[in-house]
C-alpha positions in Angstrom: -21.9 -14.5 10.2 -19.6 -12.1 12.1 -17.0 -13.6 14.4 -15.3 -12.3 17.5 -14.7 -8.5 17.6 -11.1 -7.7 16.3 -11.2 -3.9 16.0 -8.1 -2.0 17.1 -9.9 1.4 17.5 -13.4 2.2 18.8 -16.0 3.2 16.1 -18.3 6.1 16.2 -21.9 5.7 14.8 -22.2 8.2 12.0 -23.9 8.2 8.6 -21.4 9.8 6.2 -21.5 9.7 2.4 -18.9 7.3 1.0 -17.8 6.3 -2.5 -16.2 2.9 -3.0 -14.1 1.8 -5.9 -13.6 -2.0 -5.7 -10.5 -3.2 -7.4 -12.2 -6.3 -8.8 -14.9 -4.4 -10.8 -15.4 -1.1 -12.6 -18.6 -0.2 -10.8 -18.6 2.8 -8.4 -20.6 2.3 -5.2 -22.1 5.3 -3.5 -23.6 4.6 0.0 -23.5 5.7 3.6 -21.3 4.6 6.5 -22.9 3.0 9.6 -19.8 3.6 11.8 -16.3 4.9 11.4 -13.0 4.6 13.3 -9.4 5.7 12.7 -8.8 2.2 11.3 -11.8 1.4 9.3 -15.5 1.6 8.7 -18.8 -0.2 8.2 -21.2 0.4 5.4 -24.1 -1.1 3.3 -23.3 -2.3 -0.2 -25.5 -3.4 -3.1 -22.4 -5.5 -4.2 -21.0 -8.6 -2.6 -17.4 -7.6 -1.7 -15.3 -10.7 -1.0 -13.2 -10.8 2.1 -9.6 -9.6 1.5 -10.6 -7.7 -1.6 -9.1 -4.2 -2.0 -10.9 -1.0 -2.6 -10.4 2.7 -2.6 -12.7 4.7 -0.3 -13.6 8.4 -0.6 -15.1 9.5 2.7 -16.8 12.9 2.9 -16.5 14.3 6.5 -18.4 17.5 5.8 -19.7 19.7 2.9 -17.1 22.1 1.4 -14.2 19.8 2.1 -12.4 17.4 -0.1 -13.1 13.8 0.8 -10.5 11.7 2.6 -9.2 9.1 0.1 -7.8 5.9 1.6 -7.0 2.3 0.6 -9.0 -0.4 2.4 -9.4 -4.1 2.6 -12.7 -6.0 3.2 -12.5 -7.8 6.5 -16.0 -9.2 6.6 -19.4 -9.0 4.9 -22.8 -10.5 5.5 -26.1 -10.4 3.6 -28.7 -8.3 5.3 -31.8 -10.4 5.9 -34.7 -9.8 3.6 -32.8 -7.5 1.3 -30.4 -7.7 -1.6 -27.7 -5.7 0.2 -24.7 -6.5 2.3 -23.2 -5.2 5.5 -19.5 -4.7 5.0 -16.6 -4.0 7.3 -13.3 -2.7 6.0 -9.9 -1.9 7.5 -7.8 1.0 6.2 -4.2 0.6 5.1 -1.5 2.9 3.8 -3.5 5.9 5.0 -1.8 9.3 4.2 -0.8 11.2 7.3 -3.0 14.2 6.4 -6.1 12.0 5.9 -5.4 10.3 9.2 -5.1 13.6 11.0 -8.4 14.9 9.5 -10.2 11.7 10.3 -8.9 11.6 13.9 -9.9 15.2 14.4 -13.4 14.5 13.1 -13.8 11.4 15.3 -12.7 13.3 18.4 -15.3 16.0 17.7 -18.0 13.4 17.3 -17.0 11.6 20.6 -17.1 14.9 22.5 -20.6 15.9 21.4 -22.9 13.0 22.2 -25.7 12.9 19.6 -27.6 10.5 17.5 -26.1 9.7 14.1 -27.0 12.2 11.5 -26.7 13.0 7.8 -25.3 16.5 8.6 -22.8 16.4 5.8 -25.2 15.7 3.1 
């Protein structure tokens, strides 16, 4: 069960393709984000990812661009009722300056154009 909100940056509801490379296993996870901020993201995972585990995240902001690659730490997870999947929240750390700039620019564009979440980058 999730606890009190501790985010440091507001999140934007967007469904973006994301690849996850958990440090504790050799399996690649490909999924979609539920929301993204400058400091982290939320996604659905078929794997249970323990709190505090590290992973590498490849986040694709739009077609034709290289993904943003960041290191992240699992902050929380919970099983999704009536499924075999998990809702997971991660926090970014050691984000390269160029990746932070690209992500911040993307988020600002999303905030300034109100719309429902889309799969536009697929």
